[in-house]
N, C-alpha and C positions, 0 to 999 in steps of 0.2 A: 498596445500591450499595457496592461495595468502596472502600476508601480510595484505591487507585490510580485507579479510575474517577472518583471525585469530584474528585481533584486534577487529573487530565488535563482533565476537562470544565471546571473552573474556569479552568484555564490557557488552554484554547482560547477561552473566552468573553472573557477579559481581554486576551489577546495575539494571537490569530489571526483573530478575526472582525472584519470591518470593514463598516460600513454606508455606503451612498452610491449612486453610479451607476457600475456596472462592466460591461465587455464581457468575456464569458467566452470561453474557447478556441473554442467552437462559433460565436461571433459573436453569440450571444444576449445581451440586456441583463439585468442582475440588480440588485436593490437591496441585495444583500449579497455579500461575497466572503470566502473563508477562505483564509488562507495558513497551513495547518496545520504547515508546516515551522518556524514560529515557536515551536510547542510541541514538536514532535518533536525538534528539535535544541537545545532549551534545557536547560541542565544540570540545572535544578530539576525537569524533567518527563521527561527521556528514559528514566530507569530505570523510571518508572511506565508509559510507553508500551510499552517492551519487555516488561515483566511482563504487561501486558494482551495483547499479541500472542502471547507464549509460551503463555499459557493457552488460546489457540485452536488450537494446533498439535497434530496427532496425533503419537504417539510415533515413527512411522516416517518422518516428515518429516526430511530431512537437508540441505536447501538452501532458502534464502530470497532472493528478489530480485524484480526487475521492471524496468520501463522507467526509465532514468535521466531525470531527476533525481527524479521523484516517489517512486520506491521506495527510493532510496539511503539516506536517513536511517533509515527504518524498518528496512530490511534489515540494514544494518551495525550499528546499535545493538542490534537484537535478537540477532544472531549473537554479538556481543561479550558481552552479558549472559548469553546461553545458555552460553558458554564458562566464565564464572565460576561457573556452577551445575552444571558437569560434563556439559553437553550439547553434542555436536558438531553444529554447524549452520553450513554454509558459506554465504557470501554472494556475490552476483553482481549485475551490472548488465547491462541490455540497451540497446545503443545504438539511437538512432532510425534510423541508416543504417549500412550495412556499412562498416567501416573498410577502406581500400584499401592500408594499409601494415602493417608488423609482422606479427602473426599473422592479421590481418584478422578478418572476421566481425562479428557484432553483439553477441556475448556477451563481457563482460569480468568476470573473477573466477573463482570456484571452482564453476562448474556443470559437472557430468559426466553423461555418458550413464548412464541407469539411476537417476538421482536421483529422489527424491520431493520435490516442490517446493511451497512456498507462494509465490504471487505477491502482492506487496504494492503499494500505492499510497498516497500521502498523502491525497489527496482525489479522489473520482470524481464525475462528474455523469452522463455517458452510459455509460462503461465501455469505450469503443472502444480506449483505450490498453491496458487490461488484456487485452482479447481479442487484440490484436496480440502482447502478451507471451506469451500462451498458445501461439500459433502458433510463435513462436521457440523456446520451451522444448521443445515437441513435436518440432520439427525437429532439435534437439540429441539427441533420444532419451531425454529425461527425461519424467516424468509429473507433471502438476499435480494436487495433492490438494485445494487450496483457493485461492480468490482472496479477498484481504482488503484492505480499505481502513481507514484511520484514520477518515475521514469520508466518508459517502455523502450528497451533497447532491442527487442526482437521483432516487433511488428506482426506477431502472430496471435496475440492474446485476444484481439477482437473476435476473430473467427472461433477460437476455442470457447470463449465465453458465450458466444451466440448459440453454440451447440447445446449449452445448458439453459438457453432462454434468457441470458443475462446481458445487459449492456456493459461495456468496458470503456473506461476513460483513463487517460494518462495526462497528468499535468504537463509533462514534457516527454518528447519522443527523441530517439537517437538523432534524427535529422536536425532537431532543434539545437542539439549539442555539437553539430558539425560532423556526425558520423552516419554511415549507412546502417540500416537495420542489420542485426546479426542473423535473423531468421531462426527457424526451428532446429 
């Protein structure tokens, strides 16, 4: 295990994972919850998170983003770190709803037609938000080369992404954190 991976895993376990009785976005109950933004956005771990994400990106990827708020930290930090390493990687967010003022639309940031995109998310259980982001990116005329989460707690996204013809990677999975998958 790389030093970055070890440090991020330790940070997730110490600062992001909580045990108790939680209601998930789906309405299901869980005995554990992960707020991975506590790790993604922490000064002591954000460089390591970005390094792990960059290691997963093909050379032809030139944009990174996803649904706001889950993707924002991962995308912006990764694009910033990439820039310090001489790699041009634009970042963007996808709004949950169409903005009815200004330039409008669902995309904010630097996504362009023809871009090769990695869609990110902080934590996924079912993957429906990632698949919504895939549709928006394709509507812009960009192509998705990978969907990537920092944490996969559900174990079902690989199959869902495959139905869209896309690979899915997670930096960490529920079993890495000591928990079983939550499922769909």
